[in-house]
N, C-alpha and C positions, 0 to 999 in steps of 0.2 A: 535526381532519383536513382536509386541503385537498379542495376539490371538483374532480373531474375530469369530463370529458365522459362522458355516460351510454352512449355508443356503445361496444359491446364487440366484441372479436374473439377468436377462438381463437388461442392460442399454444402452442408446444411447450416444455415444461420437462423437464429431466432431473433427477429427484429420487431420493433414496435410497428404495428400496422399503420398507424397514423404517420409515423416518421417516414416510413417507406413511401406512403402516398405523397407526402410533402416533397421528399427527395426526387420523386419521379417528375415533379413539375420543373425541376432544375436540370435533369439529365435524361437523355434518351437511352443511356446504357448504364444502368445501375451497377452491373458487375464490374465494368471498367472503372467506374468512379470509386467503388469500394476497393478495388485492387490498388488504385493509385493512392488512396488514403491509407491503406494498410502498408503499402511499400514505404510511404513517407513515415509512418509510425515506426516501422521496423528500423529504418535508417536513423531516425532520431534516437531510438533506444540504443542502437549500436554505438552511436556517437557519444551518448551519455555514458555508456559503460566504458568506452575507451578513455574518455576524459577522467572518469573516476579512477580507472586503473593508472593513468598517468600521474594523478595527484598522489595516489598511494605509493607509486614507485618513487616519486620525488620525496615524499615524507620518509620513506625507508632509506633512501640515499642520504638525506640530511641526518637522520639518526645514526646511520653507519659512520658518517663523517664525524659526528660528535663523539661516538664511541671510540673511533680511531684516535681522536685528539686527546680525550681525557679519560678514556677507559669506562668501565661500567661503574655505576654508582654503588653497586653491590660488592665490588671488589674489596673495599675496605671493611666489609662486614662479614667476611667469610668465617664460617665456623670450623673450618678445617685446620 
């Protein structure tokens, strides 16, 4: 789990009343539980974004290698 600043502030969330009641049967500290779940979600999103960027970078590098080896497909169709 990533480390975030320890400074905390109150926020307003709108949650289903029934869901909150059910969650309270499993945790004595709903705020801490929500913070942990949110931190995990943020870490997962960051990892997904980094993975997507790595795939895009690899694709770009592969395309640049093709271009360096054979040139652009449009080169032979220049109107100049």
